[in-house]
C-alpha positions as CSV (number, residue, x, y, z in Angstrom):
1,X,0.0,0.0,0.0
2,X,1.4,3.4,-1.0
3,X,1.9,6.2,1.5
4,X,-0.9,8.2,-0.1
5,X,-3.4,5.3,0.4
6,X,-2.2,4.8,4.0
7,X,-2.8,8.5,4.7
8,X,-6.3,8.3,3.3
9,X,-7.0,5.1,5.3
10,X,-5.9,6.9,8.5
11,X,-8.2,9.9,7.7
12,X,-11.0,7.5,6.8
13,X,-11.0,5.7,10.1
14,X,-10.8,8.8,12.2
15,X,-13.5,10.6,10.2
16,X,-15.9,7.6,10.7
17,X,-15.3,7.6,14.5
18,X,-15.7,11.4,14.7
19,X,-18.8,11.5,12.5
20,X,-20.6,8.9,14.7
21,X,-19.8,10.8,17.9
22,X,-21.1,14.1,16.4
23,X,-24.3,12.6,14.8
24,X,-25.3,10.7,18.0
25,X,-24.5,13.9,20.0
26,X,-26.6,16.0,17.7
27,X,-29.6,13.6,18.0
28,X,-29.2,13.1,21.8
29,X,-28.8,16.8,22.6
30,X,-31.3,17.9,19.9
31,X,-28.7,20.2,18.5
32,X,-29.1,20.8,14.8
33,X,-25.7,22.5,14.3
34,X,-23.9,19.6,15.9
35,X,-25.9,17.1,13.7
36,X,-24.9,19.3,10.7
37,X,-21.3,19.2,11.8
38,X,-21.6,15.4,12.0
39,X,-22.9,15.2,8.4
40,X,-20.0,17.4,7.4
41,X,-17.6,14.9,9.0
42,X,-19.5,12.0,7.5
43,X,-19.0,13.6,4.1
44,X,-15.2,13.6,4.8
45,X,-15.4,9.9,5.4
46,X,-17.4,9.2,2.2
47,X,-15.0,11.3,0.2
48,X,-12.0,9.5,1.7
49,X,-13.6,6.2,0.6
50,X,-14.2,7.6,-2.9
51,X,-10.7,9.1,-3.0
52,X,-9.2,5.8,-1.9
53,X,-10.7,4.0,-4.8
54,X,-9.8,6.8,-7.2
55,X,-6.1,6.8,-6.1
56,X,-5.9,3.0,-6.6
57,X,-7.2,3.4,-10.1
58,X,-4.9,6.4,-10.9
59,X,-1.9,4.1,-10.1
60,X,-2.7,1.7,-12.9
61,X,0.0,1.3,-15.4
62,X,-0.3,3.0,-18.8
63,X,-2.1,1.2,-21.6
64,X,-2.1,1.5,-25.4
65,X,-5.3,3.6,-25.2
66,X,-4.0,5.7,-22.2
67,X,-0.2,6.0,-22.8
68,X,0.2,8.7,-20.2
69,X,-1.3,6.8,-17.4
70,X,-4.4,7.4,-15.3
71,X,-3.3,10.3,-13.1
72,X,-6.2,12.5,-14.1
73,X,-8.6,10.0,-12.4
74,X,-7.8,12.0,-9.2
75,X,-9.4,15.0,-10.7
76,X,-12.5,13.0,-11.6
77,X,-12.6,11.7,-8.1
78,X,-12.5,15.2,-6.6
79,X,-15.2,16.4,-9.0
80,X,-17.5,13.6,-7.6
81,X,-16.5,14.7,-4.1
82,X,-17.4,18.3,-5.0
83,X,-20.9,17.2,-6.2
84,X,-21.5,15.2,-3.0
85,X,-20.6,18.3,-0.9
86,X,-23.0,20.5,-2.9
87,X,-25.9,18.1,-2.1
88,X,-24.8,17.9,1.5
89,X,-24.6,21.7,1.9
90,X,-28.2,22.1,0.7
91,X,-29.4,19.3,3.0
92,X,-27.6,20.9,6.0
93,X,-29.2,24.3,5.4
94,X,-32.7,22.8,4.9
95,X,-32.3,20.6,8.0
96,X,-31.3,23.7,10.1
97,X,-34.7,25.3,9.4
98,X,-36.5,22.1,10.4
99,X,-34.7,21.5,13.7
100,X,-36.1,22.2,17.2
101,X,-34.4,24.6,19.7
102,X,-33.2,23.1,22.9
103,X,-30.5,24.0,25.5
104,X,-28.0,21.1,25.8
105,X,-26.3,20.0,29.1
106,X,-22.8,21.0,30.0
107,X,-21.6,17.5,29.0
108,X,-21.7,18.6,25.4
109,X,-18.6,20.7,26.0
110,X,-16.6,17.5,26.8
111,X,-18.0,15.9,23.6
112,X,-17.0,18.9,21.5
113,X,-13.5,19.0,23.1
114,X,-13.0,15.3,22.3
115,X,-14.0,15.6,18.6
116,X,-12.0,18.8,18.3
117,X,-8.8,17.0,19.5
118,X,-9.5,14.0,17.3
119,X,-10.0,16.2,14.2
120,X,-6.9,18.3,15.0
121,X,-4.9,15.1,15.0
122,X,-6.3,14.3,11.5
123,X,-5.6,17.8,10.3
124,X,-2.0,17.8,11.4
125,X,-1.4,14.4,10.0
126,X,-2.9,15.3,6.6
127,X,-0.9,18.6,6.5
128,X,2.4,16.8,6.9
129,X,1.3,14.0,4.5
130,X,0.3,16.5,1.8
131,X,3.7,18.2,2.1
132,X,5.6,15.0,1.7
133,X,3.4,13.4,-0.9
134,X,2.4,15.5,-3.9
135,X,-1.3,14.5,-4.2
136,X,-4.3,16.6,-5.1
137,X,-6.5,14.1,-3.3
138,X,-4.6,14.6,0.0
139,X,-4.7,18.4,-0.5
140,X,-8.5,18.1,-0.9
141,X,-8.8,15.9,2.3
142,X,-6.7,18.5,4.2
143,X,-9.0,21.3,3.1
144,X,-12.0,19.3,4.2
145,X,-10.5,18.5,7.6
146,X,-9.7,22.2,8.2
147,X,-13.2,23.2,7.3
148,X,-14.6,20.5,9.5
149,X,-12.5,21.8,12.4
150,X,-13.9,25.3,11.9
151,X,-17.4,24.0,11.9
152,X,-16.8,22.3,15.3
153,X,-15.6,25.6,16.6
154,X,-18.9,27.2,15.3
155,X,-20.9,24.6,17.2
156,X,-19.0,25.4,20.4
157,X,-20.0,29.1,20.1
158,X,-23.6,28.0,19.2
159,X,-23.8,26.1,22.5
160,X,-22.4,29.0,24.5
161,X,-25.0,31.3,23.0
162,X,-27.8,28.8,23.7
163,X,-26.9,28.8,27.3
164,X,-28.0,32.4,27.5
165,X,-31.1,32.0,25.4
166,X,-33.4,32.0,28.5
167,X,-32.2,35.5,29.3
168,X,-32.0,36.6,25.7
169,X,-34.7,34.8,23.6
170,X,-33.1,36.0,20.3
171,X,-30.2,33.6,21.0
172,X,-32.5,30.7,20.3
173,X,-31.7,31.3,16.6
174,X,-28.0,30.5,17.2
175,X,-28.5,26.8,16.4
176,X,-30.3,27.7,13.1
177,X,-27.6,30.3,12.1
178,X,-24.8,27.9,13.0
179,X,-26.3,25.2,10.7
180,X,-26.7,27.7,7.9
181,X,-23.1,28.9,8.3
182,X,-21.8,25.3,8.3
183,X,-23.8,24.6,5.2
184,X,-22.4,27.7,3.4
185,X,-18.9,26.6,4.4
186,X,-19.4,23.2,2.9
187,X,-20.9,24.8,-0.3
188,X,-17.9,27.2,-0.6
189,X,-15.5,24.3,-0.3
190,X,-17.4,22.3,-2.8
191,X,-17.4,25.1,-5.3
192,X,-13.6,25.6,-4.9
193,X,-13.0,21.9,-5.4
194,X,-15.2,21.8,-8.5
195,X,-13.5,24.8,-10.2
196,X,-9.9,23.8,-9.4
197,X,-10.3,20.2,-10.5
198,X,-12.3,21.1,-13.6
199,X,-9.4,23.3,-14.8
200,X,-6.9,20.6,-14.0
201,X,-8.9,18.0,-15.9
202,X,-8.9,20.2,-19.0
203,X,-5.1,20.2,-19.0
204,X,-3.9,22.9,-16.6
205,X,-0.3,23.9,-16.7
206,X,1.8,24.3,-13.5
207,X,2.3,27.9,-12.8
208,X,4.6,27.5,-9.7
209,X,7.7,29.2,-10.9
210,X,9.9,27.6,-8.2
211,X,9.2,24.1,-9.5
212,X,9.7,25.1,-13.2
213,X,12.9,27.0,-12.4
214,X,14.4,24.1,-10.4
215,X,13.7,21.8,-13.4
216,X,15.2,24.3,-15.8
217,X,18.3,24.6,-13.7
218,X,18.7,20.9,-13.6
219,X,18.4,20.6,-17.4
220,X,20.9,23.4,-18.0
221,X,23.5,21.5,-15.9
222,X,23.8,18.9,-18.6
223,X,26.8,19.2,-20.8
224,X,26.0,20.6,-24.3
225,X,22.8,22.3,-23.2
226,X,22.7,26.1,-23.7
227,X,19.1,26.8,-22.8
228,X,15.7,25.1,-22.3
229,X,12.0,25.8,-22.2
230,X,9.8,23.7,-19.9
231,X,6.0,23.1,-19.9
232,X,4.6,21.1,-17.0
233,X,1.1,19.6,-17.5
234,X,-0.7,18.5,-14.3
235,X,-1.6,14.8,-14.3
236,X,-2.8,14.0,-10.8
237,X,0.1,13.4,-8.5
238,X,2.7,13.7,-11.4
239,X,3.5,15.9,-14.3
240,X,3.6,15.2,-18.0
241,X,6.6,17.3,-19.1
242,X,7.4,18.9,-22.5
243,X,11.0,20.2,-22.9
244,X,12.6,22.1,-25.7
245,X,16.4,22.0,-25.4
246,X,18.8,24.3,-27.2
247,X,22.1,22.5,-27.7
248,X,25.6,23.4,-29.0
249,X,25.7,23.3,-32.8
250,X,28.9,21.4,-32.5
251,X,27.2,18.3,-31.1
252,X,27.0,15.3,-33.4
253,X,23.7,13.4,-34.0
254,X,24.8,10.6,-31.7
255,X,25.6,13.0,-28.9
256,X,22.2,14.7,-29.3
257,X,20.5,11.3,-29.2
258,X,22.4,10.3,-26.1
259,X,21.6,13.7,-24.5
260,X,17.9,13.3,-25.2
261,X,17.8,9.8,-23.7
262,X,19.7,10.8,-20.7
263,X,17.5,13.8,-20.1
264,X,14.3,11.7,-20.2
265,X,15.8,9.1,-17.8
266,X,17.2,11.6,-15.3
267,X,14.0,13.8,-15.2
268,X,11.9,10.7,-14.3
269,X,14.5,9.5,-11.8
270,X,14.5,12.8,-9.9
271,X,11.9,12.2,-7.3
272,X,11.3,15.8,-6.2
273,X,10.2,16.7,-9.8
274,X,7.3,14.1,-9.9
275,X,7.8,13.8,-13.7
276,X,6.6,11.0,-15.9
277,X,6.4,10.5,-19.7
278,X,8.9,13.3,-20.7
279,X,8.8,14.6,-24.2
280,X,12.2,16.2,-25.3
281,X,12.6,18.3,-28.4
282,X,16.1,19.3,-29.6
283,X,16.8,22.6,-31.4
284,X,19.8,24.8,-32.2
285,X,17.8,28.0,-31.8
286,X,15.3,28.3,-29.0
287,X,14.1,31.7,-30.0
288,X,12.6,30.3,-33.2
289,X,10.5,27.7,-31.3
């Protein structure tokens, strides 16, 4: 099992446990915002399951019909996740209007503290995992975990306000407002996921100049290379790279061929570049290309 799949499995198990605690807590204490928060966490679990299957499929070896692999399956997976979150956001907002107002006991603070700590562990783990493993799926999971942590904080303030609702009746609406805010947070996250992954699915080019510059510097270090132009196309957790290399005019055809093969091999071997299926074009004048 890859590190990416292990990270998703860890997140999946924790999210399932946290969602059960929140959902039962929301029903037991008749707290709509906590139940909505539980649905939010349950969506994290569902999306982790979908992402887990998507990542496994994206690791399939290239075929004749898909010579550049299945890396873009991650974007399809995230699009499906985004659509699930849109439906969930609508349900959370509607459920908030249908819920009954009640003042929960003080024990709920212990419950909220427990789920907050558990979710914080997941968030920290996914943060470090997404830094070490370049994966759009893990980045999405990290964003969901962060949003879920914020929604738990919202529920905490909702409970605090409800405690004063006997004195200030208007605070009875805190639970409704909390549910709506959580629903809008989920909708915003869903919209962001849908937009970003739609662009990547269409063939988005990497705009991070630091990554491009480091690859250019690496290519220019090869003997016989005068200059180069690089295009990185996002393909899930790896890049499909197109390189135009300007070489010395004094190089023989054999030297050019060897240089081309060496460049392809070394670009793929360099782990920090996350490059697969390099396409290298040789020229004597880069300005004409």
